Backbone as a chain_set.jsonl record, in Angstrom:
{"seq": "MSREGPTLDACVAGSEYAGAYAGTGSGLPKGLVARHWRRSGCSARVTRASADYTLTAYSEADRIVYLGANALAHETAVTANARLSLLACLAHEYAHAERHSLRYERPKVLPDMLLDEAETSIHASFHPVLRRKDREDLVEDARDRLIKWPELAQPRYHSEGEGHEG", "coords": {"N": [[16.799, -2.297, -1.405], [17.11, -4.533, -3.994], [17.557, -4.141, -7.623], [15.873, -5.94, -8.969], [14.596, -6.87, -6.765], [13.365, -8.537, -3.743], [10.693, -10.972, -3.383], [7.35, -10.36, -2.35], [6.529, -12.523, -0.854], [8.979, -13.371, 0.351], [9.367, -11.154, 1.931], [7.209, -10.857, 3.773], [5.845, -13.276, 4.299], [6.971, -15.325, 5.742], [7.417, -18.126, 7.967], [7.383, -17.328, 10.688], [6.064, -14.87, 10.632], [3.64, -15.571, 9.368], [2.5, -17.238, 11.318], [2.076, -15.417, 13.387], [0.325, -13.621, 12.151], [-1.902, -15.161, 11.742], [-3.04, -15.08, 14.117], [-4.872, -13.374, 16.739], [-5.462, -10.937, 15.512], [-4.986, -8.611, 16.797], [-2.782, -7.147, 16.333], [0.75, -7.231, 15.543], [3.421, -8.93, 17.191], [5.81, -6.862, 18.944], [8.429, -5.559, 17.039], [8.482, -7.666, 15.188], [7.842, -7.31, 12.41], [9.972, -5.606, 11.566], [12.183, -7.269, 12.068], [11.667, -9.382, 10.322], [11.624, -8.179, 7.855], [14.29, -7.291, 7.661], [15.706, -9.763, 7.614], [14.829, -10.711, 5.189], [15.974, -9.026, 3.285], [14.604, -6.904, 2.298], [13.944, -3.384, 2.351], [12.845, -1.7, 4.985], [11.488, 0.662, 7.339], [10.671, 1.104, 10.629], [10.527, 3.114, 12.405], [8.736, 5.296, 12.421], [6.359, 4.188, 13.068], [5.628, 4.19, 15.778], [4.945, 6.758, 16.347], [2.257, 9.0, 16.677], [-0.224, 9.605, 14.141], [1.383, 9.176, 11.905], [2.216, 8.161, 8.603], [2.12, 5.269, 6.491], [4.297, 4.636, 3.887], [5.832, 4.322, 0.617], [9.015, 5.256, -0.314], [10.345, 6.642, -3.157], [12.732, 7.923, -3.417], [14.645, 6.89, -1.594], [14.101, 4.22, -1.772], [12.651, 2.781, 0.208], [10.279, 1.338, 2.373], [8.311, 2.964, 4.601], [6.949, 2.367, 7.682], [4.06, 3.529, 9.149], [1.93, 4.818, 11.795], [-0.512, 4.256, 10.858], [-0.48, 1.745, 9.792], [-1.642, -0.523, 10.989], [-4.88, -1.77, 10.955], [-7.812, 0.205, 11.729], [-9.994, -0.234, 14.42], [-12.696, 0.663, 14.267], [-12.979, 1.252, 11.635], [-14.403, 2.537, 8.61], [-13.905, 3.038, 5.903], [-12.428, 1.319, 3.115], [-9.663, 1.586, 2.836], [-8.807, 2.303, 5.429], [-9.437, -0.039, 6.7], [-7.625, -1.927, 5.844], [-5.594, -4.682, 6.431], [-2.432, -5.286, 8.189], [-0.876, -6.884, 6.601], [-2.029, -6.505, 3.994], [-1.669, -3.691, 3.841], [1.152, -3.653, 3.73], [1.525, -5.103, 1.385], [0.377, -3.307, -0.433], [2.174, -1.096, -0.33], [4.503, -2.402, -1.084], [3.799, -3.067, -3.673], [3.938, -0.512, -4.754], [6.676, -0.247, -4.666], [7.401, -2.269, -6.476], [6.262, -1.325, -8.877], [7.669, 0.974, -9.087], [10.193, -0.098, -9.61], [9.701, -1.011, -12.087], [9.753, 1.268, -13.523], [7.488, 2.936, -13.535], [5.926, 6.072, -13.803], [4.947, 7.826, -11.261], [2.095, 9.888, -10.555], [2.205, 12.619, -8.369], [0.421, 14.363, -7.272], [-2.939, 15.37, -6.562], [-5.574, 15.291, -8.972], [-4.696, 12.972, -10.121], [-3.084, 11.299, -8.653], [-4.755, 9.665, -7.237], [-5.495, 7.818, -9.174], [-3.1, 6.403, -9.538], [-2.829, 5.337, -6.965], [-5.111, 3.684, -6.906], [-4.563, 1.883, -8.983], [-2.277, 0.681, -7.871], [-3.312, -0.514, -5.576], [-4.896, -2.484, -6.844], [-2.894, -3.866, -8.215], [-1.47, -4.854, -5.923], [-3.386, -6.575, -4.908], [-3.148, -8.978, -6.172], [-1.118, -10.439, -5.024], [0.037, -13.587, -3.931], [0.219, -14.188, -1.197], [-1.839, -13.066, 0.188], [-4.922, -13.068, 1.999], [-8.345, -13.877, 1.263], [-10.089, -11.779, 2.245], [-8.231, -9.705, 2.479], [-7.601, -9.238, -0.216], [-10.158, -8.428, -1.159], [-10.555, -6.075, 0.372], [-8.421, -4.497, -0.68], [-9.229, -4.25, -3.382], [-11.676, -2.908, -2.963], [-10.628, -0.57, -1.893], [-9.313, 0.478, -4.152], [-11.549, 0.84, -5.757], [-12.897, 2.833, -4.298], [-11.099, 5.006, -4.528], [-11.145, 5.386, -7.271], [-13.717, 6.231, -7.6], [-13.673, 8.743, -6.411], [-11.989, 10.156, -8.133], [-13.219, 11.27, -10.664], [-14.717, 13.442, -9.733], [-12.822, 15.15, -8.594], [-11.151, 15.587, -10.758], [-12.741, 16.635, -12.767], [-12.969, 19.557, -12.965], [-10.37, 20.199, -13.752], [-9.842, 18.69, -16.151], [-12.043, 19.272, -17.654], [-11.785, 21.955, -18.295], [-9.543, 21.808, -19.893], [-10.526, 20.485, -22.046], [-12.392, 22.152, -23.261], [-14.049, 23.609, -25.993], [-13.373, 21.723, -27.729], [-14.744, 19.535, -29.88], [-16.22, 16.331, -29.862]], "CA": [[16.134, -3.257, -2.225], [17.854, -4.671, -5.231], [16.807, -3.692, -8.764], [14.7, -6.833, -9.158], [13.949, -6.949, -5.502], [12.792, -9.777, -3.301], [9.269, -11.018, -3.503], [6.578, -10.095, -1.124], [6.584, -13.764, -0.087], [10.15, -13.327, 1.159], [9.259, -10.039, 2.842], [6.228, -10.907, 4.844], [5.105, -14.546, 4.412], [7.737, -16.384, 6.39], [6.683, -18.892, 8.971], [7.196, -16.57, 11.917], [5.049, -13.869, 10.325], [2.378, -16.231, 9.086], [1.965, -17.672, 12.604], [1.533, -14.236, 14.109], [-0.727, -13.042, 11.331], [-3.135, -16.006, 11.903], [-3.487, -14.957, 15.524], [-6.088, -12.698, 17.056], [-5.703, -9.764, 14.784], [-4.764, -7.44, 17.597], [-1.445, -6.481, 15.977], [1.881, -8.123, 15.498], [4.415, -8.729, 18.3], [6.751, -5.784, 18.744], [9.667, -5.881, 16.306], [8.377, -8.783, 14.23], [7.924, -6.885, 10.987], [11.326, -5.105, 11.275], [13.104, -8.447, 12.021], [11.393, -10.203, 9.174], [12.061, -7.451, 6.643], [15.796, -7.301, 7.65], [16.133, -11.044, 7.151], [14.432, -10.931, 3.756], [16.729, -8.188, 2.381], [13.854, -5.741, 1.95], [14.228, -2.206, 3.158], [11.66, -1.167, 5.702], [11.839, 1.362, 8.538], [9.461, 1.076, 11.494], [10.703, 4.194, 13.363], [7.636, 6.202, 12.412], [5.131, 3.462, 13.426], [5.252, 4.454, 17.168], [4.513, 8.124, 16.465], [0.812, 9.228, 16.246], [-0.592, 10.245, 12.87], [2.349, 8.987, 10.836], [1.626, 7.426, 7.415], [2.936, 4.28, 5.822], [4.55, 5.075, 2.548], [7.039, 3.953, -0.094], [9.872, 6.416, -0.798], [11.1, 6.365, -4.309], [14.101, 8.526, -3.263], [15.62, 5.932, -0.956], [13.587, 2.835, -2.02], [12.339, 2.207, 1.484], [8.92, 1.427, 2.867], [8.297, 3.472, 5.985], [5.724, 1.996, 8.327], [3.554, 4.529, 10.071], [1.002, 4.411, 12.774], [-1.723, 3.834, 10.158], [-0.28, 0.426, 9.2], [-2.603, -1.404, 11.523], [-6.342, -1.434, 10.7], [-8.528, 0.8, 12.856], [-11.104, -1.08, 14.884], [-13.984, 1.172, 13.845], [-12.819, 1.757, 10.219], [-15.463, 2.444, 7.682], [-13.363, 2.993, 4.525], [-11.617, 0.116, 2.762], [-8.227, 1.906, 3.134], [-8.638, 2.208, 6.884], [-9.7, -1.438, 7.167], [-6.568, -2.785, 5.376], [-4.774, -5.431, 7.429], [-1.049, -4.972, 8.1], [-0.312, -7.503, 5.381], [-2.559, -5.758, 2.841], [-0.972, -2.483, 3.787], [2.473, -3.894, 3.232], [1.396, -5.506, -0.046], [0.139, -2.097, -1.271], [3.436, -0.384, -0.413], [5.415, -3.223, -1.86], [3.385, -2.92, -5.073], [4.53, 0.769, -5.182], [8.106, -0.545, -4.92], [7.496, -3.13, -7.716], [5.876, -0.478, -9.941], [8.767, 1.873, -9.278], [11.289, -0.827, -10.247], [9.312, -1.14, -13.516], [9.866, 2.616, -14.015], [6.208, 3.68, -13.611], [6.021, 7.439, -13.351], [3.761, 8.128, -10.433], [1.669, 11.239, -10.309], [2.306, 12.985, -6.989], [-0.566, 15.351, -6.886], [-4.357, 15.077, -6.928], [-6.377, 14.095, -8.779], [-4.148, 11.755, -10.751], [-2.524, 10.424, -7.61], [-5.821, 8.71, -6.998], [-5.442, 6.728, -10.136], [-1.935, 5.634, -9.196], [-3.118, 4.56, -5.732], [-6.025, 2.642, -7.304], [-3.766, 0.877, -9.747], [-1.343, 0.047, -6.909], [-4.098, -1.462, -4.735], [-5.247, -3.627, -7.672], [-1.669, -4.636, -8.371], [-1.222, -5.587, -4.67], [-4.368, -7.594, -4.646], [-2.746, -10.237, -6.812], [-0.064, -11.133, -4.32], [-0.456, -14.82, -3.501], [0.205, -14.365, 0.272], [-3.036, -12.368, 0.771], [-6.14, -13.837, 2.207], [-9.48, -13.323, 0.481], [-10.535, -10.499, 2.781], [-7.253, -8.708, 2.132], [-7.854, -8.938, -1.661], [-11.452, -7.694, -1.264], [-10.305, -4.722, 0.869], [-7.59, -3.771, -1.623], [-10.05, -3.92, -4.566], [-12.548, -1.854, -2.514], [-9.861, 0.652, -1.751], [-9.12, 0.958, -5.488], [-12.853, 1.374, -6.221], [-13.183, 4.138, -3.606], [-10.232, 5.971, -5.098], [-11.63, 5.672, -8.613], [-15.004, 6.97, -7.482], [-13.299, 10.124, -6.109], [-11.243, 10.792, -9.18], [-13.901, 12.16, -11.61], [-15.136, 14.695, -9.088], [-11.638, 16.051, -8.433], [-10.521, 15.776, -12.075], [-13.644, 17.302, -13.678], [-12.624, 20.971, -13.303], [-9.096, 20.3, -14.482], [-9.884, 18.164, -17.51], [-13.122, 19.991, -18.408], [-11.263, 23.244, -18.864], [-8.573, 21.483, -21.025], [-11.246, 20.007, -23.25], [-13.355, 23.135, -23.757], [-13.852, 24.016, -27.343], [-13.12, 20.481, -28.573], [-16.018, 18.714, -30.153], [-15.779, 15.006, -30.13]], "C": [[16.882, -3.363, -3.541], [16.941, -4.263, -6.424], [15.624, -4.615, -9.011], [13.945, -6.969, -7.857], [13.438, -8.313, -5.035], [11.283, -9.813, -3.45], [8.616, -10.627, -2.235], [6.502, -11.327, -0.253], [7.759, -13.711, 0.903], [10.046, -12.242, 2.191], [8.381, -10.342, 4.016], [5.513, -12.283, 5.087], [5.881, -15.637, 5.018], [6.943, -17.043, 7.497], [6.389, -18.121, 10.262], [6.075, -15.519, 11.705], [3.694, -14.526, 10.146], [1.728, -16.685, 10.389], [1.366, -16.55, 13.365], [0.318, -13.631, 13.455], [-2.025, -13.826, 11.554], [-3.677, -15.881, 13.289], [-4.779, -14.134, 15.66], [-6.436, -11.451, 16.251], [-5.512, -8.488, 15.593], [-3.411, -6.778, 17.351], [-0.354, -7.577, 16.092], [2.789, -7.933, 16.729], [5.441, -7.707, 17.967], [8.016, -6.265, 18.064], [9.607, -6.972, 15.246], [8.534, -8.337, 12.783], [9.32, -6.423, 10.694], [12.289, -6.333, 11.199], [12.885, -9.207, 10.691], [11.864, -9.51, 7.934], [13.599, -7.462, 6.526], [16.284, -8.58, 7.138], [15.865, -11.313, 5.7], [15.269, -10.101, 2.821], [15.922, -7.009, 1.911], [14.258, -4.593, 2.807], [12.91, -1.749, 3.748], [12.172, -0.416, 6.954], [10.598, 1.391, 9.415], [9.526, 2.221, 12.507], [9.495, 5.091, 13.471], [6.41, 5.519, 12.998], [4.695, 3.751, 14.858], [4.738, 5.926, 17.36], [3.079, 8.3, 15.938], [0.797, 9.935, 14.939], [0.446, 10.122, 11.806], [1.754, 8.053, 9.821], [2.671, 6.419, 6.94], [3.05, 4.689, 4.376], [5.79, 4.418, 1.915], [7.688, 5.184, -0.572], [10.648, 5.992, -1.959], [12.587, 6.846, -4.179], [15.055, 7.531, -2.616], [15.21, 4.44, -1.029], [13.406, 2.078, -0.666], [10.853, 2.359, 1.777], [8.958, 1.826, 4.286], [6.944, 3.098, 6.528], [5.336, 3.043, 9.308], [2.51, 3.989, 10.994], [-0.281, 3.929, 12.11], [-1.543, 2.413, 9.562], [-1.211, -0.676, 9.783], [-3.997, -0.905, 11.352], [-6.932, -0.808, 11.949], [-9.751, 0.01, 13.202], [-12.458, -0.628, 14.349], [-13.995, 1.71, 12.415], [-14.027, 1.543, 9.371], [-14.935, 2.304, 6.224], [-12.504, 1.742, 4.314], [-10.136, 0.349, 3.151], [-7.896, 1.825, 4.666], [-8.762, 0.823, 7.461], [-8.501, -2.383, 6.718], [-5.74, -3.395, 6.515], [-3.325, -4.965, 7.231], [-0.479, -5.617, 6.782], [-0.806, -6.827, 4.13], [-1.926, -4.433, 2.662], [0.425, -2.586, 3.216], [2.45, -4.286, 1.766], [1.193, -4.241, -0.947], [1.45, -1.297, -1.46], [4.484, -1.097, -1.207], [5.096, -3.156, -3.301], [3.891, -1.549, -5.616], [6.005, 0.53, -5.558], [8.259, -1.308, -6.283], [7.251, -2.206, -8.924], [7.072, 0.508, -10.191], [9.965, 1.146, -9.978], [10.987, -1.045, -11.732], [9.347, 0.187, -14.247], [8.518, 3.286, -14.292], [6.472, 5.103, -13.11], [4.773, 7.737, -12.573], [3.371, 9.587, -10.349], [1.709, 11.502, -8.791], [1.274, 13.907, -6.466], [-1.974, 14.865, -7.316], [-4.753, 15.818, -8.25], [-5.728, 12.809, -9.329], [-3.474, 10.813, -9.817], [-3.501, 9.344, -7.21], [-5.791, 7.489, -7.93], [-4.234, 5.81, -9.895], [-2.204, 4.792, -7.955], [-4.114, 3.415, -6.098], [-5.35, 1.517, -8.022], [-2.9, 0.05, -8.794], [-2.144, -0.913, -6.027], [-4.52, -2.712, -5.542], [-4.037, -4.513, -7.913], [-1.32, -5.469, -7.089], [-2.172, -6.694, -4.443], [-4.084, -8.977, -5.272], [-1.695, -11.004, -6.075], [-0.639, -12.444, -3.698], [-0.523, -15.013, -1.963], [-0.992, -13.778, 0.915], [-4.189, -13.286, 0.966], [-7.229, -13.1, 1.398], [-9.933, -11.965, 0.901], [-9.557, -9.402, 2.474], [-7.429, -8.255, 0.719], [-9.104, -8.044, -1.809], [-11.238, -6.281, -0.781], [-9.46, -3.882, -0.056], [-8.371, -3.335, -2.87], [-11.064, -2.838, -4.169], [-11.829, -0.53, -2.381], [-9.591, 1.232, -3.13], [-10.412, 1.506, -6.003], [-13.14, 2.738, -5.592], [-12.364, 5.264, -4.167], [-10.697, 6.369, -6.465], [-12.92, 6.466, -8.569], [-14.715, 8.414, -7.214], [-12.687, 10.854, -7.236], [-12.055, 11.714, -10.105], [-14.312, 13.446, -11.016], [-14.047, 15.651, -8.954], [-11.035, 16.437, -9.795], [-11.425, 16.586, -12.986], [-13.241, 18.752, -13.959], [-11.338, 21.044, -14.071], [-9.248, 19.822, -15.96], [-11.048, 18.77, -18.301], [-12.6, 21.231, -18.998], [-10.251, 22.943, -19.998], [-9.319, 21.1, -22.221], [-12.248, 20.931, -23.834], [-13.014, 23.471, -25.168], [-13.598, 22.854, -28.261], [-14.418, 19.765, -28.701], [-15.635, 17.367, -30.512], [-16.928, 14.207, -30.619]], "O": [[17.244, -2.344, -4.129], [15.736, -4.07, -6.262], [14.506, -4.152, -9.236], [12.731, -7.172, -7.878], [13.111, -9.161, -5.866], [10.659, -8.766, -3.627], [9.239, -10.567, -1.175], [6.42, -11.208, 0.969], [7.598, -13.957, 2.098], [10.609, -12.4, 3.274], [8.774, -10.104, 5.158], [4.68, -12.399, 5.985], [5.521, -16.803, 4.852], [5.897, -16.537, 7.904], [5.312, -18.238, 10.847], [5.23, -15.345, 12.583], [2.704, -14.073, 10.72], [0.518, -16.531, 10.552], [0.281, -16.678, 13.933], [-0.609, -13.183, 14.13], [-3.112, -13.249, 11.556], [-4.68, -16.512, 13.62], [-5.659, -14.195, 14.803], [-7.567, -10.967, 16.301], [-5.844, -7.4, 15.122], [-2.981, -5.927, 18.13], [-0.551, -8.653, 16.656], [2.883, -6.817, 17.239], [5.918, -7.657, 16.834], [8.605, -7.267, 18.47], [10.564, -7.178, 14.498], [9.291, -8.942, 12.024], [9.857, -6.8, 9.652], [13.132, -6.377, 10.304], [13.846, -9.614, 10.038], [12.439, -10.139, 7.046], [14.14, -7.621, 5.432], [17.189, -8.59, 6.303], [16.596, -12.063, 5.052], [15.303, -10.415, 1.631], [16.455, -6.163, 1.193], [14.848, -4.779, 3.871], [11.967, -1.448, 3.016], [13.17, -0.817, 7.553], [9.523, 1.704, 8.901], [8.669, 2.301, 13.387], [9.245, 5.62, 14.554], [5.478, 6.217, 13.4], [3.515, 3.586, 15.167], [4.177, 6.265, 18.402], [2.745, 7.795, 14.867], [1.665, 10.754, 14.638], [0.417, 10.899, 10.852], [0.884, 7.243, 10.141], [3.879, 6.653, 6.974], [2.067, 5.037, 3.721], [6.699, 4.004, 2.634], [7.054, 6.062, -1.157], [11.507, 5.116, -1.863], [13.514, 6.262, -4.74], [16.183, 7.37, -3.084], [15.849, 3.557, -0.456], [13.901, 0.973, -0.445], [10.249, 3.386, 1.465], [9.554, 1.141, 5.117], [5.912, 3.44, 5.951], [6.112, 3.427, 10.184], [2.231, 2.791, 10.971], [-1.074, 3.246, 12.757], [-2.447, 1.948, 8.867], [-1.513, -1.651, 9.096], [-4.271, 0.273, 11.583], [-6.619, -1.206, 13.072], [-10.49, -0.385, 12.301], [-13.291, -1.469, 14.01], [-14.862, 2.492, 12.025], [-14.626, 0.469, 9.406], [-15.478, 1.533, 5.433], [-11.934, 1.198, 5.26], [-9.465, -0.526, 3.699], [-6.842, 1.338, 5.075], [-8.27, 0.533, 8.551], [-8.414, -3.515, 7.193], [-5.266, -2.703, 7.417], [-3.015, -4.324, 6.227], [0.256, -5.0, 6.011], [0.009, -6.593, 3.238], [-1.647, -4.018, 1.537], [0.852, -1.792, 2.378], [3.29, -3.829, 0.991], [1.751, -4.134, -2.039], [1.791, -0.884, -2.568], [5.268, -0.474, -1.923], [6.01, -3.183, -4.125], [4.229, -1.442, -6.795], [6.506, 1.009, -6.575], [9.134, -1.001, -7.094], [7.981, -2.304, -9.911], [7.416, 0.817, -11.332], [10.644, 1.729, -10.823], [11.899, -1.24, -12.535], [9.023, 0.259, -15.433], [8.42, 4.119, -15.193], [7.162, 5.3, -12.11], [3.685, 7.882, -13.132], [4.22, 10.441, -10.098], [1.273, 10.651, -8.017], [1.271, 14.205, -5.271], [-2.15, 14.094, -8.26], [-4.234, 16.9, -8.524], [-6.172, 11.702, -9.026], [-3.3, 9.637, -10.139], [-3.102, 8.227, -6.88], [-6.02, 6.345, -7.539], [-4.337, 4.592, -10.033], [-1.824, 3.621, -7.921], [-3.946, 2.292, -5.624], [-5.544, 0.343, -7.706], [-2.823, -1.171, -8.93], [-1.684, -2.023, -5.76], [-4.51, -3.83, -5.028], [-4.121, -5.738, -7.831], [-0.93, -6.633, -7.186], [-1.804, -7.695, -3.828], [-4.707, -9.982, -4.929], [-1.391, -12.134, -6.456], [-1.67, -12.409, -3.026], [-1.236, -15.895, -1.483], [-1.176, -13.965, 2.118], [-4.409, -14.198, 0.168], [-7.087, -11.964, 0.944], [-10.147, -11.085, 0.068], [-9.968, -8.269, 2.227], [-7.416, -7.056, 0.438], [-9.077, -7.032, -2.509], [-11.688, -5.345, -1.442], [-9.721, -2.69, -0.222], [-8.21, -2.216, -3.356], [-11.302, -1.925, -4.959], [-12.377, 0.518, -2.724], [-9.645, 2.455, -3.257], [-10.405, 2.557, -6.643], [-13.571, 3.671, -6.269], [-12.862, 6.384, -4.281], [-10.662, 7.549, -6.813], [-13.165, 7.298, -9.442], [-15.429, 9.274, -7.728], [-12.83, 12.074, -7.323], [-11.634, 12.85, -10.325], [-14.277, 14.474, -11.692], [-14.242, 16.849, -9.159], [-10.468, 17.521, -9.935], [-10.916, 17.193, -13.928], [-13.179, 19.135, -15.128], [-11.211, 21.876, -14.97], [-8.813, 20.51, -16.885], [-11.009, 18.765, -19.532], [-12.944, 21.554, -20.136], [-10.121, 23.723, -20.941], [-8.854, 21.334, -23.337], [-12.914, 20.579, -24.807], [-11.843, 23.606, -25.523], [-13.613, 23.018, -29.481], [-15.088, 19.443, -27.72], [-14.794, 17.191, -31.394], [-16.775, 13.021, -30.915]]}, "num_chains": 1, "name": "protein.A"}
């Protein structure tokens, strides 16, 4: 990916992808995402997507989005994160790439990683190629992560703030 990078539109909103995405929702034709990302100049690897329990993630080290088995929404998903469509999932990972190119320092451990993931989902929700449902799911994903943060952060930040009267 170049320093400025291509837009998400160029990565996933081409006519071939848009036609497939408007289909039944049962997943994209094999190889479609890889072909489209290669043509757009984005870096994406789909090798992990066929292995069970692999995760979709953006790697800052090599500036590549790796598609995992979790890229497609689960049929019985309850959480917003598990309901994300492939396009919303890609928008979220692409938002990580955009934030990285802006030199955001991402926390890599809990609890603050939840804040970064929430911010990234909100950032991704503004991409114009997303449908309303995708935007709603991304915002709900951000909300869910923000709800978890105080519980996990409380012991850490409570002990740092002891003795300080505000």
